[in-house]
C-alpha positions in Angstrom: 26.4 -2.5 10.5 24.2 0.2 12.0 20.4 0.5 11.5 18.4 3.7 12.0 14.6 3.8 11.8 13.6 6.8 9.7 9.9 5.7 9.4 7.3 3.1 10.0 7.6 3.4 13.7 4.4 4.0 15.6 2.6 4.1 12.2 1.9 1.9 9.2 3.4 4.5 6.8 6.6 6.2 5.9 8.8 3.1 5.7 12.5 4.1 5.6 15.4 2.2 7.2 19.0 3.5 7.0 21.7 0.8 7.0 25.3 1.9 7.4 28.4 -0.1 6.9 32.1 0.8 6.7 31.3 4.3 5.5 28.6 3.2 3.1 24.9 4.1 3.5 21.9 2.2 2.0 18.2 3.1 2.4 15.7 0.2 2.5 12.4 1.6 1.3 11.6 5.3 0.9 7.9 5.8 1.6 5.6 8.8 2.3 4.0 9.3 5.6 0.2 9.3 5.5 -2.6 9.8 8.0 -2.2 12.1 10.9 -1.1 15.7 10.1 1.9 15.4 12.4 3.1 12.4 10.3 2.4 14.1 7.0 4.4 17.1 8.0 7.5 14.8 8.2 7.3 14.6 4.4 7.9 18.3 4.2 10.6 18.5 6.9 14.3 17.9 6.2 15.3 14.3 5.9 17.5 13.3 8.9 20.2 12.3 6.4 21.8 13.9 3.3 20.3 12.2 0.2 23.5 12.7 -1.6 25.4 10.6 1.0 23.4 7.5 0.1 25.0 4.8 -2.0 21.8 3.0 -3.0 18.1 2.5 -2.2 16.6 -1.0 -2.0 12.9 -1.2 -2.5 10.6 -4.0 -1.1 7.6 -3.0 -3.2 5.8 -0.2 -5.0 3.1 1.0 -2.5 3.4 4.7 -1.9 4.0 4.2 1.8 7.2 2.4 0.8 8.2 4.1 -2.4 6.4 7.5 -2.5 9.3 9.6 -1.2 11.8 8.5 -3.9 11.0 11.4 -6.3 11.8 13.9 -3.5 14.9 12.0 -2.5 16.2 12.3 -6.0 15.1 15.9 -6.3 17.1 16.6 -3.1 20.4 15.2 -4.4 20.3 11.4 -4.4 22.2 10.1 -7.4 22.6 6.4 -6.8 20.7 3.4 -8.0 17.3 2.2 -6.8 17.2 -1.6 -6.8 13.9 -3.6 -7.0 12.1 -6.4 -8.8 10.9 -6.1 -12.3 7.2 -5.9 -11.4 8.0 -3.3 -8.7 9.7 -1.1 -11.3 6.7 -1.5 -13.6 4.3 -0.5 -10.8 6.5 2.4 -9.7 6.5 3.7 -13.3 2.7 4.0 -12.8 2.3 5.0 -9.2 5.1 7.6 -8.7 4.1 9.9 -11.7 0.5 9.5 -10.6 1.5 10.6 -7.0 3.2 13.6 -8.4 0.2 14.5 -10.6 -2.2 14.2 -7.6 0.0 16.4 -5.5 0.1 19.0 -8.3 -3.7 18.8 -8.7 -4.2 19.2 -4.9 -2.0 22.3 -4.9 -3.9 23.8 -7.8 -7.3 23.1 -6.1 -6.1 24.5 -2.8 -4.9 27.7 -4.5 -8.1 28.0 -6.4 -10.4 27.6 -3.4 -8.1 29.1 -0.8 -8.2 26.3 1.8 -4.4 26.0 2.3 -2.5 28.1 4.9 0.4 28.3 2.4 0.4 31.1 -0.2 0.8 29.6 -2.7 0.3 25.9 -2.0 3.0 23.8 -3.6 3.2 20.1 -4.4 5.7 18.0 -2.5 7.0 17.0 -5.9 5.7 17.0 -9.5 4.9 14.4 -12.1 8.1 15.4 -13.9 10.1 14.9 -10.7 8.7 11.3 -10.5 9.4 10.6 -14.1 13.0 11.7 -13.7 13.6 9.4 -10.7 12.6 6.4 -12.7 15.9 6.7 -14.7 17.8 5.6 -11.6 15.9 2.3 -11.1 17.7 -1.0 -11.6 15.8 -4.3 -11.9 17.1 -7.3 -10.0 16.0 -10.9 -10.3 14.6 -12.8 -7.3 17.0 -15.2 -5.6 20.2 -13.8 -7.1 22.6 -12.1 -4.7 23.6 -8.6 -5.9 26.7 -6.8 -4.6 26.9 -3.1 -3.9 30.0 -0.9 -4.2 29.9 -0.2 -0.4 30.6 -3.8 0.3 27.1 -5.1 1.1 25.2 -7.9 -0.7 21.5 -8.2 -0.9 19.0 -10.8 -2.2 15.3 -10.4 -3.1 12.7 -13.1 -2.2 9.0 -13.1 -3.0 6.8 -11.7 -0.2 3.4 -12.5 -1.7 1.9 -9.1 -0.9 1.5 -7.5 -4.4 3.1 -7.9 -7.8 6.8 -7.7 -7.3 6.8 -7.4 -3.5 10.0 -8.7 -1.9 11.8 -9.6 1.3 15.2 -8.1 1.2 18.1 -9.8 2.9 21.3 -7.7 3.3 24.7 -9.1 4.4 28.1 -7.7 5.0 29.6 -11.2 4.8 29.4 -11.8 8.5 26.1 -10.5 9.7 22.7 -10.5 7.8 19.5 -8.6 8.3 16.1 -9.4 6.6 13.5 -6.7 5.9 10.0 -8.1 5.5 8.5 -5.2 3.7 4.8 -6.1 3.7 4.2 -9.8 4.4 1.6 -11.4 2.2 -0.9 -14.1 3.1 -0.4 -17.9 2.4 -3.9 -18.4 0.9 -4.6 -15.1 -1.0 -6.9 -15.9 -4.0 -4.7 -13.9 -6.4 -1.1 -13.7 -5.1 1.2 -16.7 -4.7 2.3 -17.3 -1.1 5.3 -15.6 0.5 8.6 -17.5 0.3 9.7 -19.3 3.5 12.9 -17.8 4.9 15.3 -20.0 6.9 17.9 -17.9 8.6 18.9 -14.3 9.4 20.8 -12.6 12.2 18.3 -9.7 12.5 14.8 -9.3 11.3 12.7 -6.1 10.6 9.1 -7.3 10.6 5.9 -5.5 9.7 3.0 -5.6 12.2 0.0 -4.0 10.4 -2.3 -6.7 11.7 -0.2 -7.7 14.6 -3.1 -7.5 17.1 -5.8 -9.3 15.1 -6.9 -12.3 13.1 -8.6 -12.1 9.7 -12.0 -13.8 9.5 -11.8 -17.3 8.0 -15.0 -16.7 5.9 -14.7 -15.7 2.3 -15.5 -12.0 1.6 -17.6 -13.1 -1.4 -20.8 -13.4 0.6 -20.5 -10.1 2.3 -19.6 -8.2 -0.9 -22.5 -9.8 -2.7 -24.9 -9.0 0.1 -23.8 -5.3 0.2 -24.1 -4.9 -3.6 -27.6 -6.6 -3.8 -29.0 -4.7 -0.8 -27.7 -1.4 -2.0 -29.0 -1.9 -5.6 -32.4 -3.0 -4.2 -32.9 0.4 -2.6 -31.7 2.2 -5.7 -28.2 3.1 -4.5 -24.7 2.6 -5.7 -21.6 1.1 -4.0 -18.5 3.2 -3.9 -15.4 1.1 -3.2 -12.2 3.1 -2.3 -9.5 0.6 -3.2 -5.7 0.7 -3.3 -4.8 0.8 -7.0 -2.2 -2.0 -6.7 -3.2 -5.2 -5.0 -6.6 -4.5 -3.5 -8.3 -3.4 -6.7 -7.2 -6.6 -8.5 -8.6 -8.7 -5.6 -11.9 -6.8 -5.6 -12.3 -7.4 -9.4 -11.6 -11.1 -8.8 -14.4 -11.3 -6.2 -16.8 -9.4 -8.4 -16.0 -11.7 -11.3 -16.8 -14.7 -9.1 -20.0 -13.1 -7.9 -21.1 -12.4 -11.5 -20.1 -15.8 -12.7 -22.1 -17.5 -9.9 -25.1 -15.1 -10.5 -24.8 -13.9 -6.9 -25.2 -10.3 -8.1 -27.4 -9.1 -11.0 -25.4 -9.1 -14.3 -27.2 -5.8 -15.1 -25.3 -3.8 -12.5 -22.5 -2.0 -14.2 -19.0 -2.3 -12.6 -16.7 0.7 -13.2 -13.0 0.9 -12.5 -12.3 4.6 -12.2 -8.6 5.0 -11.7 -6.2 5.2 -14.6 -3.5 4.0 -12.2 -5.5 0.9 -11.2 -6.4 0.2 -14.8 -2.7 0.1 -15.7 -1.8 -2.0 -12.6 -4.6 -4.4 -13.4 -3.2 -5.0 -16.9 0.2 -5.8 -15.4 -1.3 -9.0 -14.1 -1.1 -10.4 -17.6 2.5 -9.4 -18.0 3.8 -10.9 -14.7 2.1 -14.2 -14.9 4.5 -16.0 -12.6 3.7 -13.6 -9.7 0.1 -14.8 -9.2 -2.2 -17.8 -9.2 -4.6 -16.8 -12.0 -4.3 -18.9 -15.2 -4.2 -16.8 -18.5 -7.9 -17.2 -19.4 -9.2 -16.4 -15.9 -6.8 -13.5 -15.6 -8.1 -12.0 -18.8 -11.7 -12.5 -17.7 -11.0 -10.8 -14.3 -9.4 -7.9 -16.1 -12.5 -7.5 -18.3 -15.1 -7.6 -15.5 -15.2 -3.8 -15.1 -15.7 -1.0 -17.6 -12.5 1.1 -17.5 -13.0 4.8 -16.9 -10.1 6.8 -18.4 -10.9 10.5 -18.7 -12.0 13.0 -16.1 -15.1 13.6 -18.2 -16.1 10.0 -18.1 -15.4 9.9 -14.3 -17.7 13.0 -13.8 -20.5 11.3 -15.8 -20.6 8.5 -13.2 -21.9 11.0 -10.7 -24.9 11.9 -12.8 -26.3 8.4 -13.5 -29.9 9.4 -12.6 -30.1 7.0 -9.8 -29.2 3.9 -11.8 -27.4 1.5 -9.3 -23.7 0.8 -10.1 -20.5 -0.3 -8.4 -17.6 2.2 -8.7 -14.1 1.0 -7.7 -11.8 4.0 -7.4 -8.5 4.9 -5.8 -7.4 5.7 -3.1 -7.9 2.9 -0.6 -7.9 5.2 2.5 -9.8 8.0 0.7 -6.8 10.3 1.0 -6.9 11.6 -2.6 -7.7 10.8 -6.2 -11.0 10.5 -8.1 -12.8 8.6 -5.3 -13.1 11.9 -3.4 -15.2 13.4 -6.1 -17.5 10.3 -6.0 -17.7 10.5 -2.2 -18.8 14.1 -2.4 -21.7 13.1 -4.7 -22.8 9.8 -3.2 -22.0 10.1 0.6 -25.0 12.3 1.4 -27.6 9.8 0.1 -28.7 7.0 2.5 -29.4 4.7 -0.5 -25.7 4.4 -1.2 -22.9 2.4 0.4 -19.3 3.2 0.8 -17.3 -0.1 1.2 -13.8 0.0 2.6 -11.8 -3.2 1.9 -8.4 -2.5 3.4 -6.5 -1.1 6.4 -7.4 2.5 7.3 -4.5 4.3 9.0 -5.2 6.5 11.9 -6.0 10.0 10.9 -7.0 9.2 7.3 -10.4 10.1 5.9 -11.2 6.4 5.5 -10.5 5.7 9.2 -12.8 8.6 10.2 -15.6 7.3 8.1 -15.2 3.7 9.3 -15.3 5.0 12.9 -18.7 6.6 12.3 -18.1 10.4 11.8 -21.3 12.0 10.6 -19.5 14.6 8.4 -16.2 14.6 6.6 -13.9 17.2 5.1 -13.2 16.9 1.4 -11.5 19.6 -0.6 -11.9 22.2 2.1 -15.6 21.7 2.8 -17.6 19.5 5.2 -19.9 17.0 3.7 -22.7 15.2 5.6 -22.4 11.4 5.8 -25.7 9.7 5.3 -24.6 6.7 3.1 -24.1 3.3 4.7 -20.4 2.8 5.5 -19.1 -0.7 5.6 -15.6 -2.2 6.1 -14.4 -5.7 5.2 -11.6 -7.1 7.4 -10.9 -10.3 5.5 -9.7 -9.0 2.2 -6.4 -7.7 3.4 -3.1 -8.5 1.5 -1.3 -8.3 4.9 -0.7 -11.4 7.0 -2.5 -11.4 10.4 -0.7 -12.3 13.6 -1.4 -16.0 13.2 -0.1 -16.1 9.6 3.0 -14.0 10.7 3.8 -16.5 13.5 3.4 -19.4 11.1 5.8 -17.8 8.7 8.3 -17.2 11.5 8.2 -20.9 12.5 10.0 -21.8 9.3 13.2 -20.1 10.5 15.8 -22.7 11.4 17.0 -20.6 14.3 15.7 -17.4 16.0 17.2 -14.1 14.8 19.3 -12.4 17.5 16.8 -9.6 17.5 13.5 -9.0 15.8 12.5 -5.3 15.3 8.7 -4.8 15.0 7.8 -1.9 12.7 5.1 -0.8 10.3 2.1 -1.0 12.7 0.1 1.2 15.0 1.5 1.1 18.6 -1.1 -1.4 19.9 -0.5 -3.7 16.9 3.3 -3.6 17.2 3.3 -4.2 20.9 0.8 -7.0 20.6 2.9 -8.8 18.0 6.1 -8.3 20.0 4.4 -10.0 23.0 3.1 -12.9 20.8 6.5 -13.5 19.3 8.1 -13.6 22.8 5.4 -15.8 24.2 4.9 -18.2 21.4 8.4 -18.5 19.9 10.6 -17.3 22.8 12.4 -14.9 20.5 13.9 -11.5 21.5 11.7 -8.8 20.0 11.6 -5.0 20.4 9.5 -2.1 19.0 11.9 0.6 18.0 11.3 4.4 18.2 11.4 7.0 15.4 15.0 7.9 14.6 16.4 5.2 17.0 19.8 3.8 15.9 21.0 0.3 16.8 24.3 -1.5 16.3 24.1 -4.9 14.6 
């Protein structure tokens, strides 16, 4: 087998790995690049491989940095199957059309206000493109090996990151390689822990938090404090949250705070993201994927008022100073309805913008967390006067301590561990920790690097 790194090198986005075997070609993950402009431009450039030459796509999970390029891959000629878990398919059926819709909306807005260099500005792909690609998805059960026509066999195992997220182990009958996708946390309050894997010849391992440890304290106290303090000064809390995974965790924490009377019950909670609303309701469909009993799951899903229409969303920005909590996508403030709320709320010092997840370099969220005093939204600069906070212990990614503990369950070291899906400092730090603590052979690959397995 031969492995080429087409993404997730030097960055936490754009996950794509090309695995070649005896004339067959399989792509593991097919994500969009996000963040820095030089990375986003890769989405528009020609893919280093011909999509029509691929036999299959294997998908670890539904997050856009792992799945968001699939509509363009299909539009460009890929005609094979896209294999994933059932919950991953259900989430992709929500996320991918929404991604196409947002790109169409961004292009329309850029053309209307003239802030794009391209005349006319065009979407990378459309909602219809995304809906078409869903016809090529094929659901696979966890733990059951599945053969491909090119001679490879793969097996999915639960990774505990979000609903449906999987480790993917691929074998040609002699050599095996395991792709971690995104590795979940053993003690997440919502998701079940990742499966322990015992053996693989090669390992492709994510390193989002490869250089840091999550705080041991519960985020409940901090979230409660921020909501109470903001409401006391007459402000609202805006929470940009990833529609899948993080939103459901935030709703769980808010449910706990309300149940324990740690925040006033009179403060309305709004979930303003149709995509997040649909993803939240999937919790009840995929009961064996998470820890929440039926009754608790139903109560968590009801803790927020769902905001469906654009008109309802706009009305939240004209609440006459009544404190509220608005949870809205996207988690790194790269698009979606949350941008309209930021434009309205970010200039008022009474309000708080609370980030609850990883902010990739170059994203609007990263710039706000790092203290920039004005931010560009929809082609215009907006002053930042609101309080900006970031929680670092709500992540659905394992930290380096949890990664090392997961690795210790392997019966024997892989021949080589490839560290990907992390900023350069995080990837290098994790490589050194794996070498120092476990004595394994680990490397950080480069973009477009090819290795023989």
